[in-house]
C-alpha positions as a Markdown table, in Angstrom:
| # | Residue | x | y | z |
|---|---|---|---|---|
| 1 | Met | 40.0 | 16.7 | -46.2 |
| 2 | Val | 38.5 | 16.5 | -42.8 |
| 3 | Pro | 41.3 | 15.7 | -40.2 |
| 4 | Met | 41.1 | 12.3 | -38.3 |
| 5 | Glu | 40.5 | 14.1 | -34.8 |
| 6 | Tyr | 37.0 | 15.5 | -35.8 |
| 7 | Tyr | 35.8 | 12.0 | -36.6 |
| 8 | Leu | 37.2 | 10.7 | -33.3 |
| 9 | Val | 35.6 | 13.6 | -31.5 |
| 10 | Val | 32.3 | 12.5 | -33.2 |
| 11 | Ser | 32.8 | 8.9 | -32.4 |
| 12 | Thr | 33.6 | 9.7 | -28.7 |
| 13 | Ile | 30.5 | 11.7 | -28.3 |
| 14 | Met | 28.3 | 8.8 | -29.6 |
| 15 | Phe | 30.0 | 6.4 | -27.6 |
| 16 | Phe | 29.6 | 8.0 | -24.4 |
| 17 | Ala | 26.2 | 9.1 | -24.9 |
| 18 | Gly | 25.5 | 5.4 | -25.6 |
| 19 | Ile | 27.2 | 4.5 | -22.3 |
| 20 | Tyr | 25.2 | 7.5 | -20.5 |
| 21 | Gly | 21.9 | 6.3 | -22.1 |
| 22 | Phe | 22.6 | 2.5 | -21.1 |
| 23 | Phe | 23.1 | 3.3 | -17.4 |
| 24 | Thr | 20.3 | 5.9 | -17.0 |
| 25 | Arg | 17.6 | 4.6 | -19.0 |
| 26 | Arg | 14.8 | 2.0 | -17.5 |
| 27 | Asn | 13.1 | 1.3 | -20.8 |
| 28 | Leu | 14.6 | -1.7 | -22.7 |
| 29 | Leu | 14.1 | 0.1 | -26.3 |
| 30 | Ala | 15.9 | 3.0 | -25.0 |
| 31 | Ile | 18.7 | 0.6 | -23.6 |
| 32 | Leu | 18.6 | -1.1 | -26.9 |
| 33 | Ile | 19.2 | 2.3 | -28.8 |
| 34 | Ser | 22.0 | 3.2 | -26.5 |
| 35 | Ile | 23.9 | -0.2 | -27.4 |
| 36 | Glu | 23.3 | 0.6 | -31.1 |
| 37 | Leu | 25.0 | 4.1 | -30.4 |
| 38 | Ile | 27.9 | 2.4 | -28.9 |
| 39 | Leu | 28.3 | -0.1 | -31.7 |
| 40 | Asn | 28.0 | 2.7 | -34.5 |
| 41 | Ser | 30.7 | 4.9 | -32.8 |
| 42 | Val | 32.9 | 1.6 | -33.3 |
| 43 | Asp | 32.1 | 1.4 | -36.8 |
| 44 | Ile | 32.9 | 4.9 | -37.3 |
| 45 | Asn | 36.4 | 4.2 | -35.7 |
| 46 | Phe | 37.0 | 1.2 | -38.0 |
| 47 | Ala | 36.0 | 3.2 | -41.1 |
| 48 | Val | 38.2 | 6.3 | -40.0 |
| 49 | Phe | 41.2 | 4.3 | -39.0 |
| 50 | Asn | 41.2 | 2.6 | -42.1 |
| 51 | Arg | 40.8 | 5.5 | -44.4 |
| 52 | Phe | 43.9 | 7.4 | -42.7 |
| 53 | Leu | 46.2 | 4.5 | -41.9 |
| 54 | Tyr | 45.6 | 2.0 | -44.6 |
| 55 | Phe | 44.0 | 3.8 | -47.3 |
| 56 | Asp | 44.8 | 1.6 | -49.9 |
| 57 | His | 43.4 | -1.5 | -48.4 |
| 58 | Pro | 39.5 | -1.9 | -47.7 |
| 59 | Glu | 39.7 | -4.2 | -44.6 |
| 60 | Gly | 38.4 | -1.5 | -42.0 |
| 61 | Phe | 35.6 | -1.0 | -44.2 |
| 62 | Phe | 34.6 | -4.6 | -44.5 |
| 63 | Phe | 34.8 | -5.0 | -40.7 |
| 64 | Ala | 32.6 | -2.0 | -40.3 |
| 65 | Leu | 30.1 | -3.7 | -42.9 |
| 66 | Phe | 30.4 | -6.9 | -40.9 |
| 67 | Ala | 29.8 | -5.2 | -37.6 |
| 68 | Ile | 26.7 | -3.3 | -39.0 |
| 69 | Gly | 25.2 | -6.7 | -40.3 |
| 70 | Ile | 26.0 | -8.3 | -36.7 |
| 71 | Ser | 24.3 | -5.3 | -34.8 |
| 72 | Ala | 21.3 | -5.6 | -37.3 |
| 73 | Ala | 20.9 | -9.3 | -36.5 |
| 74 | Glu | 21.4 | -8.5 | -32.7 |
| 75 | Thr | 18.6 | -5.8 | -32.8 |
| 76 | Ala | 16.3 | -8.1 | -34.5 |
| 77 | Val | 16.8 | -10.7 | -31.8 |
| 78 | Ala | 16.5 | -8.1 | -29.1 |
| 79 | Ile | 13.3 | -6.7 | -30.4 |
| 80 | Ala | 11.9 | -10.2 | -30.6 |
| 81 | Ile | 12.7 | -10.9 | -27.0 |
| 82 | Ile | 11.2 | -7.4 | -26.1 |
| 83 | Ile | 8.0 | -8.0 | -28.0 |
| 84 | Asn | 7.9 | -11.4 | -26.0 |
| 85 | Ile | 8.5 | -9.7 | -22.7 |
| 86 | Tyr | 5.8 | -7.3 | -23.5 |
| 87 | Arg | 3.3 | -10.0 | -24.4 |
| 88 | Asn | 3.8 | -11.8 | -21.2 |
| 89 | Ile | 3.9 | -9.1 | -18.5 |
| 90 | Arg | 2.6 | -6.0 | -20.4 |
| 91 | Asn | 5.6 | -3.8 | -19.5 |
| 92 | Ile | 9.2 | -3.4 | -21.1 |
| 93 | Gln | 10.8 | -1.3 | -18.1 |
| 94 | Ala | 13.9 | -3.2 | -17.0 |
| 95 | Gly | 13.1 | -2.9 | -13.2 |
| 96 | Lys | 9.7 | -4.9 | -13.9 |
| 97 | Leu | 11.5 | -8.0 | -15.3 |
| 98 | Asp | 11.6 | -9.5 | -11.9 |
| 99 | Asn | 7.9 | -10.7 | -12.5 |
| 100 | Met | 9.4 | -13.3 | -15.0 |
| 101 | Lys | 11.5 | -15.3 | -12.5 |
| 102 | Tyr | 8.4 | -17.2 | -11.1 |
């Protein structure tokens, strides 16, 4: 059986890769992918802590499934917004969104 620390290391690497991508990328799709990395690392933590602490209760897995469903809905809405931005200003760079003010 794989120890819990291995899962937590993978989750931590995913979390900090998402944080790094969120703060360094300027493309809206890359920012969205970084947010998804952060959410997936949280889902891994839900499943791992449930597996190792409460192995006879599946609540952590249900929380992870619920979080995956919420993140899928969030991604669909975000992609719809990004498509609408692209149709209006023909660019999806985060720095160019100033044009939408006026």
